[in-house]
N, C-alpha and C positions, 0 to 999 in steps of 0.2 A: 504494500500500500504505501508506504515513504515512497517508490523507486517511480511510481505512476504520477504521484505529488510530486516527487521533483521534477517530475518529467514535461509533467504540466506547468511547472512554474517556471518552468525555461520558456517554455513555448509562449506563452505570453506575457513573459515580458522581453520578446520578438520580439510579439504584435501590439502587445497590450496601447505603449504608449503611443506606432504608429495611428490606432484609433483613437486614441483621447485626443489627439492634434491635429485628424481630420472633423472628425467631428467637433473640435473648439472652430473650427474655420466656419462648417457648415452655419454653427451656430450668430458665431458672430455676424457671416453676409447678415444671416435672417434677420438680426437685431440691430440691421445698418452702419456696424461699428467697421467691417471691410466692403468697401467698392467694389464696381468695376475698376476705379482707376487705380487701386491700391494692387488691384489683383493682377490687372495688365501690368502695369509699374513694379511689383515683389516679384513678377515671373519673370522681366524680365532682365533684373538683378541677381536675379539665382542665375540667368540660363549665361546671361554675357560674363559676370564677376567673378559672384560668391561659388559657385559650383566647379568652374575653372580653377579657381584657387584655394577649393578644400584640392581637388587632384592633382591638382601644380605640389602643392606642400607635400603629401603623403609621399607621391612617388617620388620626388627630392630627394626626400631625407630616409631613405631607405635604400641599399643597395637590389638593386634589378634580381640579377641572379640568384639573393639567395632570398628572395618573400614569391616573387613570378612564376608558374609553374610554367610553362610552354607548353606541356600536356594537359594541361586543363583550357588554356585557353586555348591550342586549337582544338580539341575536344568541341568544347563550346562553342565554336567558327562551326567547322563543321557539324554537327548537330543541330545547330539553327539553320541553315541550309540547306535540310533534307529535309525539316520537319517544313521548314516554308514549302519546298517541294510535295509534296507527300498533301500538304491542307490545299496548296494550288493544285493537284486532280484532285481531291476529290469535292471540292469546291463546285468544277464541275457539273456535278449532279447535280450537289445537296442547294444550291445557295442561285434564289432565284429571288428577283431578275437579276442578268446578267449583269448591268453596269453595279454591282452590289459587292460582290463576289471581293472585290477588291479591297474592300473596305475589313469585310470582313475576315478574310486571310488575313488582312494585318495586321487586325485587333485581337487575334488566335496569336500571332508570333513573337510581336513583337510587347518586348516588355515596360515597362517606368523603370527603368534602369538605373537612372541619373538620380532619382530623389527615394522612391519607396526601395529597390531593390536595396538601394546603398544602406537603405536607414535600418531594411533588416539585415546588415554584415554584420552592421557599424554596432546596433542595437544584440547578438549574438554572439561575437566574437570581439568586439572594442577596437583596435589599433590593429589587428594583424587580422580584421573583417577586411576595414578600410583599406591593407595596404593589398589586400589580395584579392580585394575588388574592382581597384581603383585601375590598374592598366585590362585585366578581362571590361572593364566596362568599356573603356575607350574602344577598342578594338573592333569590338560585338556593334558601337554603337554607331560604325562607320560600314559596317556591313548591313545592319534592318532598315537604316536608311536607302541605303541603295537597292536591298527588296522591296523593301516598302514604296520606291518609286519604280521601281519595274510592275507590281501585280496590280499597283493601280493604271495604272497608264493600257495596259494589257488587259482590263474590265471595261475602261473607257474607249478605250481605242486609242489612246493616244500614246503618240512614240514616245518615248522617255530622253531628253536632251543630254549626251554625255557632258556636253561643256559644264550644262544645269548643275547637274551633280555633282561632279567633281568641282565647280565652284563651292557648291552646298559642303562638300567634307571641308576643302582647304578653308573655307569661316567662320567651318563650326568650333565656337567658344572652348568647347571641352574637347575636340581633337587638338586644338593651339595647345591650349593648359598642358593637355600631359605630353605632347612634341617638347612640351620649350622645357616639362621637366625630366625629357629620357638625360642627355648629355648629363645636366645638373646630379644627380643619378650616380651615373656613370663613372663619371669624372670627380663624384663625390668631388666636388664643390662647398665650401661651407658658405653660407650665403649669411649676408647683415642681420642680424638681431633688428634691423628696423622693417627690412623686409620681411623677416619672419612673426615678427608682432603682429606689421601691418594684415598680413595675409592672415593671422591668427579669424582674429574677427571676424572676418568675411568668411570663413573656414565654418567658422563656432556657430556662425546664425544663421547656413545654408538650410540644414536642413529644418530644423521648426520654421523657418519661412514658407520655404516650398512646397511643407506641410498642407500648412495654413492658408496658404496659396490653393493649393488643390482643392481645399476639401472644401473651400471657400466658393470653388467652381463649378463643382457637382450642382447638379440639377437630374434627382430623379421621379420629375414630372411628367420630362415627356420621357420617361420608361417603357409607357405605354401603347409608343410609335414603332413602328419597325418592330415590335416585339420575338417574331419568330428567327429572324437573323441576325437581331442581340444575343438573345437563346446559345443561337447555335457557336457564335464569337466567343459566349462568356465562359462556355464549355470547354468547349479547347483546351483556353487560353489558363481556368481555371483549373482543370484538370489532366488531359490529352496532356498540351503538350509538357507540364512538369512531371508527372509521373513518366513519361516516354524520355522527357533529358535526366532525370532523375537516374530510373533501371536503365538506362545508356556506362550515366557514369559510376554506379555500385557496381558491373560486372567489368566497368576495366579498369575495375581498382583503386578510384577514387573516393580518401575516408577523411574526414575529420574536418579542421575549413577548407579544403579544395569542395571536398563533395560539398557541406554546408553551402558556398559560397552559387556554383553550380545554382542548385536548388534552389534561394529564397532569393535568387536571379532571374534563373527563370517560372518561380513563382509571385513574379512581383503584377501590380495587375496591364494590363494595355497603356501604355504613351498618351500621353496628350499631350505630346508632339503630332501626332496621328491624327487626333482632329483636324490640326493645321497646314498637315498636307492637304490629307482629305479636301477641303474646305480653299484652301490654293489652285486645287486641280478641278476647281469645279463635282466632288463625289455627294456622295447623302452625308454630310455633317449632321445630321441628328439624328445618324442610324452610329455614326461613329464618334457621339456623342452619350449615346446612352451604353455604347460598348466600357468604356471607359470609365463611365461610374456602375454601373454593374459591376464590375469584373474591379472597381475599387472598394467597394462595400464586401464585395464575396470572398476578395482577395484575404482578408483577416480570418475568414472560419478555413478555408483551403491553408493557408498556410500555417498556420496552427494546427490544424490535421499532419498536415508534411510532418511538421518539426515534430511533435509525437512523433510518428510515423521511425522516423532516423533515430532520434535518442533513442526509442526503445530497443530498439534492433543494434544500440549504443556503434551506427555507423558513423555519427552528424557531431 
């Protein structure tokens, strides 16, 4: 009984704080303390400055050779690509109309790595989780951005512009932060105290501010619209993709922080950036918003159950 309670306590220690801050964001939006302007400005601050600063500091002060598993990153990239291909194939038969297939596929495979996924890893493993997840986050972010454009373009009969994709990747603040940190880490450069402390101020506010804005931007009233395809994407994102991703990692021998990072990142809800991409490309933005809202709420429960299963088997 004590072992079960310990597993339960660990599980909710990972997901509980996320739920509290998301719920606080919903509440503060409802009473008018958080406005549309706050959400827009806060989200932009997180994406362009705070989260890149967090990733830069995490990677720059760590020896990559000692902390990052190339095997783990390689598996994450390959598994993401294979899952995407399977989802694209399945969508031909189960998602209608055709123009919504890309929205459902993206909603099912593209995780909110930078906010909720990273928060899960930090809550579970502290600094070790942050370090392990940071480089993985950056490389997988590049892949899912490309795949997101591909699936939306296919379903909307638009040709993806390679130049636009390359520009989007090259100007992504998260990618820039990680690329700047790599030589600092590799050459073991000591950064000035002023830079470190200033960066920590931004880094420390990243996850709380990002989660508040995420919670405040959720709109559950629209869930009754496009319900069928919303549920398809949610089942894929919350159950199928994390289960397949984690099972493959277990069979390949990943354990501890590496397995936990892979499982927690895969268990994160659908990425809010997906809504922006769908809207910009003329897709079904209501469906995209529904998928984000439902998976964000459901991820707390599904991730807790997944953590309990892995902890009970002494794998995580």
